[in-house]
N, C-alpha and C positions, 0 to 999 in steps of 0.2 A: 459409424457408431461414434458417438461423443464420449472423449475421455476427460476426467478430472484432473486437473494440476493444481497443486496448492502453491501459491507465491508467498513466501515469507520475508522477502526483502525487497524494499523499494526506496529509491533516492539513497542508497548505500546504507540503509539503516534496517533494522529488524522492525517488523510490523507487530503491533499489540496484538492483532487477531489476523490470522492467514487470510489472504485474498485468494478465493476459488475462482479458477477459470476453466472453462470448457474448450476443449480442443477438438475440432471436427475436421474430417477430411473434405477438401473441396477440389475440383478439379482445375488446375492441378496444384497440389501441395495441400496445406492444412491452414486453418484459420483459428485464432484462439480470441476468446472474449470473456469477460466477467460481468456478473449481473450487476445492473444499476450503473455501469460505466459504459458510455458510448464511444468506446476506443476497441479497436480490433488490431489484431496482429496477423499478419500473412507471412508463410514461410514455406521452405520446400519440406519440412517435417515438424513434428510436435515442438521439438525444443527450439527451432527457428521461429515458429509462430509465437511461442510463449516469450522470447527475448524481444521480438518486435512490439508484443503488447506491452511488456514492461517498460520499453524506452518509450513507447507512445505515451503511456501514463505519466512517466517521470517528465517527458518534455512539455506536457501541458501545465503541470503544476505551478510553473512560474508566471503562466499567462493568465492576465486579469479577466479574460472572457470566460474562464473555467474556474471562477472563484469557488463555487460550491464542490465541485469534484476536487479542487485543491485542499479545501479545508477537511473534507472527508479523508483523504489520503493522509494528510498531516496528523490528524486524529488517530490514525491507525499506527503511526510510527512510535516506537517506544522511546521514551526519553533516554539519553545516554547514560545518565547516572540516576537510578532510581532512589539511591540513598540520599543524594543531594536534596531531592525534593522533600523526602520524609524529614531530614534535618531541618529544611526551612520551615516546614510545617510545625515542627516541634518548638522552634524558636519563636514563631508567631504566637503560638499559643502561650509559651512562657511569658513572652513580652506583654501580652494581654493580661497576664495575672492568672491564667489557669494553669492546670496540671498537664505536663507533657504527655 
């Protein structure tokens, strides 16, 4: 029977939307995978399989051959300072002569 695991952090950062992974029992151990991502994690238990899945996703993000997946994962990462982005947007509007 498959179990659902929610991954909230990748690349050492919080995700905008959680990544949902399914963990299934396989002989021997467990396998974790997420929809639309062709990376799998295998481990002795659920936690081990999820950790291997996370490391696998993180390891392919720098690779050029997985540019689409890397872009998808990076879009899911929250900016470190949300207020900084809002301040830049307000400054841009003000500089263009509009109301902040």
